[in-house]
C-alpha positions as CSV (number, residue, x, y, z in Angstrom):
1,M,121.3,99.9,118.2
2,E,119.4,101.1,115.3
3,T,120.3,101.1,111.6
4,D,118.6,102.9,108.6
5,Q,117.6,101.2,105.4
6,N,120.6,101.8,103.4
7,K,122.9,101.1,106.4
8,A,124.8,104.5,105.9
9,L,123.6,105.8,109.2
10,V,123.7,104.2,112.7
11,V,122.6,105.5,116.1
12,F,124.4,105.2,119.5
13,Q,122.5,106.6,122.3
14,D,120.4,108.9,120.0
15,K,123.5,110.3,118.4
16,K,123.8,109.7,114.6
17,I,127.0,108.2,113.2
18,R,127.6,108.5,109.6
19,R,129.6,105.6,107.9
20,I,130.6,104.4,104.5
21,W,131.5,101.0,103.0
22,H,135.0,101.4,101.7
23,N,137.7,98.8,100.7
24,N,135.4,95.9,102.1
25,E,134.9,97.5,105.5
26,W,132.8,100.1,107.3
27,H,134.6,103.6,107.9
28,F,132.9,105.8,110.5
29,S,132.8,109.7,110.6
30,V,135.5,110.7,113.3
31,V,133.6,113.9,114.0
32,D,130.2,112.0,114.7
33,V,132.0,109.7,117.0
34,V,133.7,112.5,118.9
35,E,130.2,114.2,119.3
36,A,128.8,110.9,120.6
37,L,131.4,110.3,123.0
38,T,131.8,113.9,124.4
39,D,128.4,115.6,123.7
40,S,130.6,118.6,122.6
41,P,128.7,121.5,121.0
42,S,131.6,121.9,118.7
43,P,132.8,118.4,117.8
44,R,134.7,119.6,114.7
45,Q,136.7,121.9,116.9
46,Y,137.4,119.2,119.5
47,W,138.6,116.9,116.8
48,G,140.9,119.7,115.5
49,V,142.4,120.2,118.7
50,L,142.8,116.5,119.2
51,K,144.6,115.8,115.9
52,G,146.7,118.9,116.5
53,R,147.9,117.4,119.8
54,E,148.3,114.0,118.5
55,P,149.0,114.3,114.7
56,Q,149.8,110.5,114.4
57,L,145.9,110.2,114.4
58,L,145.6,111.7,111.0
59,T,147.8,108.9,109.7
60,I,145.1,106.4,110.4
61,C,142.2,108.4,109.0
62,L,141.0,108.6,105.4
63,Q,139.2,111.5,103.7
64,L,135.8,110.0,102.3
65,K,132.7,111.6,101.1
66,L,129.8,111.6,103.5
67,P,126.5,113.5,103.3
68,A,126.8,116.9,105.1
69,E,123.9,118.7,106.7
70,D,123.2,120.3,103.3
71,A,122.8,116.8,101.9
72,K,125.8,117.3,99.7
73,L,128.7,114.9,99.8
74,R,131.6,116.4,101.4
75,F,135.2,115.0,102.3
76,T,135.3,114.0,105.9
77,D,137.9,112.2,108.2
78,C,136.9,108.6,108.5
79,A,138.4,105.7,110.3
80,N,137.8,101.9,110.0
81,T,136.7,100.0,113.1
82,K,140.3,99.1,114.1
83,N,141.6,102.6,113.9
84,M,138.5,104.1,115.4
85,F,139.3,102.0,118.6
86,R,142.7,103.8,118.6
87,I,141.0,107.3,118.3
88,I,138.5,106.4,121.1
89,Q,141.6,105.8,123.4
90,S,142.6,109.5,123.0
91,V,139.0,110.8,123.9
92,P,138.2,110.9,127.7
93,S,134.6,109.8,128.1
94,P,132.6,107.6,130.3
95,K,130.9,106.3,127.2
96,A,134.2,104.8,125.8
97,E,133.6,101.3,126.8
98,P,130.0,100.9,125.8
99,F,130.8,102.6,122.6
100,K,133.6,100.1,121.8
101,L,131.1,97.2,122.2
102,W,128.6,99.1,119.9
103,L,131.3,99.8,117.3
104,A,132.5,96.1,117.3
105,Q,128.9,95.1,116.6
106,V,127.9,97.7,113.8
107,G,131.5,97.2,112.3
108,Y,131.0,93.4,111.9
109,E,127.3,93.2,110.9
110,R,128.0,94.1,107.3
111,I,130.4,91.1,107.1
112,Q,127.8,88.8,108.4
113,E,125.2,90.1,106.1
114,I,127.4,89.7,102.9
115,E,127.9,86.0,104.0
116,N,124.2,85.7,104.7
117,P,121.8,88.4,103.2
118,E,119.0,86.9,105.2
119,L,120.5,88.4,108.4
120,A,120.0,91.8,107.1
121,Q,116.3,91.3,106.7
122,D,116.0,89.6,110.0
123,R,117.5,92.6,111.7
124,V,115.1,95.0,110.2
125,K,112.2,92.8,111.1
126,Q,113.4,92.7,114.7
127,Y,113.7,96.5,114.6
128,Y,110.2,96.8,113.6
129,E,108.8,94.2,116.0
130,L,110.5,96.1,118.9
131,K,108.8,99.2,117.8
132,G,105.5,97.5,118.0
133,Y,104.5,97.2,114.4
134,P,102.1,94.2,113.5
135,K,103.5,91.3,111.6
136,E,101.4,91.9,108.5
137,W,102.4,95.5,108.2
138,I,106.2,94.4,108.6
139,D,105.9,91.8,105.9
140,K,104.7,94.6,103.5
141,R,107.4,96.9,104.7
142,L,110.1,94.4,104.0
143,R,108.8,93.5,100.6
144,G,108.7,97.3,99.9
145,I,112.4,97.6,100.8
146,A,113.2,94.9,98.4
147,I,111.3,96.5,95.6
148,R,112.9,99.9,96.3
149,Q,116.3,98.3,96.3
150,E,115.5,96.8,93.0
151,L,114.4,100.2,91.6
152,T,117.5,102.1,92.9
153,D,119.9,99.5,91.6
154,E,118.2,99.9,88.1
155,W,118.6,103.7,88.3
156,K,122.3,103.5,89.3
157,N,122.8,101.5,86.1
158,R,121.1,104.1,84.0
159,E,123.2,107.3,84.7
160,I,121.4,108.3,87.9
161,K,124.2,109.0,90.4
162,E,123.4,112.0,92.5
163,E,121.3,111.8,95.5
164,K,119.4,114.8,94.3
165,E,118.4,112.8,91.1
166,F,117.1,109.9,93.3
167,A,114.9,112.3,95.3
168,I,113.7,113.9,92.1
169,L,112.6,110.5,90.6
170,T,111.1,109.4,94.0
171,N,109.0,112.5,94.2
172,E,107.8,111.9,90.6
173,I,106.4,108.6,91.6
174,S,104.9,109.9,94.8
175,K,103.3,112.9,93.1
176,A,101.7,110.7,90.5
177,T,100.6,108.1,93.0
178,F,99.3,110.2,95.8
179,G,99.4,113.8,94.5
180,K,102.1,114.7,97.1
181,T,105.9,115.0,97.1
182,I,107.6,113.0,100.0
183,E,108.1,116.2,102.1
184,D,104.5,117.2,101.5
185,Y,103.3,113.8,102.5
186,K,105.4,113.9,105.8
187,Q,104.0,117.4,106.7
188,F,100.5,116.0,105.9
189,K,101.0,113.2,108.4
190,G,102.3,115.6,111.0
191,L,105.8,114.0,111.0
192,Q,108.3,116.5,112.6
193,K,111.6,115.0,112.6
194,K,113.8,115.0,109.4
195,N,114.9,111.5,110.1
196,Q,111.4,110.2,110.3
197,N,110.9,107.8,107.4
198,L,107.5,108.4,105.5
199,R,107.2,104.8,104.8
200,D,107.4,103.8,108.4
201,H,104.3,105.8,108.9
202,M,102.2,104.6,106.0
203,T,99.0,102.4,106.2
204,D,98.8,99.1,104.5
205,W,97.3,100.5,101.3
206,E,99.8,103.4,101.1
207,L,102.6,100.9,101.4
208,I,101.0,98.6,98.8
209,L,100.5,101.5,96.3
210,T,104.0,102.6,97.0
211,M,105.2,99.2,95.9
212,V,103.0,99.2,92.9
213,G,104.4,102.4,91.7
214,E,108.1,101.5,92.2
215,K,107.7,98.0,90.8
216,A,105.9,99.5,87.7
217,T,108.7,102.1,87.4
218,T,111.3,99.4,87.5
219,D,109.6,97.3,84.8
220,I,108.8,100.4,82.6
221,T,112.5,101.7,82.8
222,I,113.8,98.4,81.7
223,A,111.2,98.0,78.9
224,K,111.8,101.5,77.6
225,D,115.6,101.3,78.3
226,S,115.4,104.6,80.0
227,K,118.8,106.4,80.6
228,G,119.6,109.6,82.2
229,L,117.4,111.8,84.4
230,K,115.0,113.0,81.7
231,E,114.1,109.5,80.4
232,C,114.0,107.9,83.8
233,K,111.7,110.8,85.1
234,K,109.3,110.0,82.4
235,S,109.2,106.2,83.3
236,A,108.8,107.2,86.9
237,L,105.7,109.3,86.0
238,D,104.4,106.4,84.0
239,G,105.0,104.0,86.9
240,G,103.4,106.4,89.5
241,M,100.2,106.8,87.2
242,I,99.7,103.0,87.2
243,A,99.6,103.2,91.0
244,H,97.5,106.4,90.9
245,N,94.8,104.6,88.6
246,T,94.7,101.7,91.1
247,R,94.2,104.1,94.0
248,K,91.5,106.0,92.2
249,E,89.7,102.9,91.2
250,L,89.7,101.6,94.9
251,E,88.6,104.9,96.3
252,Q,85.7,105.1,93.9
253,K,84.6,101.5,95.0
254,T,85.1,102.0,98.7
255,G,84.2,105.7,99.1
256,K,87.3,106.1,101.2
257,S,90.4,108.0,100.6
258,I,93.7,106.0,100.6
259,V,95.7,109.2,101.4
260,S,95.6,109.2,105.1
261,K,96.8,111.3,107.9
262,D,97.2,108.4,110.1
263,N,100.9,107.6,111.0
264,F,102.5,104.9,113.2
265,L,102.4,107.3,116.2
266,D,98.7,107.8,115.9
267,L,98.1,104.0,115.4
268,T,100.0,103.1,118.4
269,E,98.1,105.7,120.6
270,K,94.8,104.2,119.3
271,K,96.0,100.7,120.1
272,K,96.9,101.8,123.8
273,L,93.5,103.4,124.3
274,E,91.7,100.1,122.8
275,N,93.8,98.0,125.1
276,K,92.7,100.2,128.1
277,K,89.1,99.9,127.2
278,E,89.4,96.1,126.9
279,K,90.9,96.1,130.6
């Protein structure tokens, strides 16, 4: 089981399942679950036929807003863990039993994390360890996640609500720090998949400078009492420029560029080659 940083997306056997925290419990996208169970090329149509045949299923669903393929929030049929078990019973699939076990786990993990926030950090750490990241890198990545959360919480309290606005502000910091938007940077590193997180493919210094830019942005936003997109955008630029100046000074002293095409995929391949040579 894998979970992304904001916990709004989980993965079952390579199938993405959207979910949202509502009324103190997780609610999962029914269409996503149907697709994961059936591998249907038309999961929406499959679900339409199913709820037409068993209309009582609609009574246990809620219409909640989840990000669609166009990144906009759209109302989607969702069900909590208990009701999703009922829906699964109506979907003939050999994956039903392993999916139930998986669903029980991901539905409960949020409760555990609320009671003990350290569990969330431990899960993320284990995820990166399983993928082969070195401990020193993981420590920086986890610290970066905390700093990012602090910044986004600050933005939410300052009239920044839309996902598009969060992306605009994040790009402002990235452009100032590295001279590239997030998408430009992903292409520069050769990342192909949309769901590949740029930060998971950053080098130590790239992670550190990202933290510097975002922490500086948080402090400047608070100091200037920035509100709304226009003011927060100016603070994001100022924060990014602090990281930019640090990067430029370091590059001048070392004679090496911090902006690197290296990504985790490349680094793991290099490590494999080194291990073969040692043997």
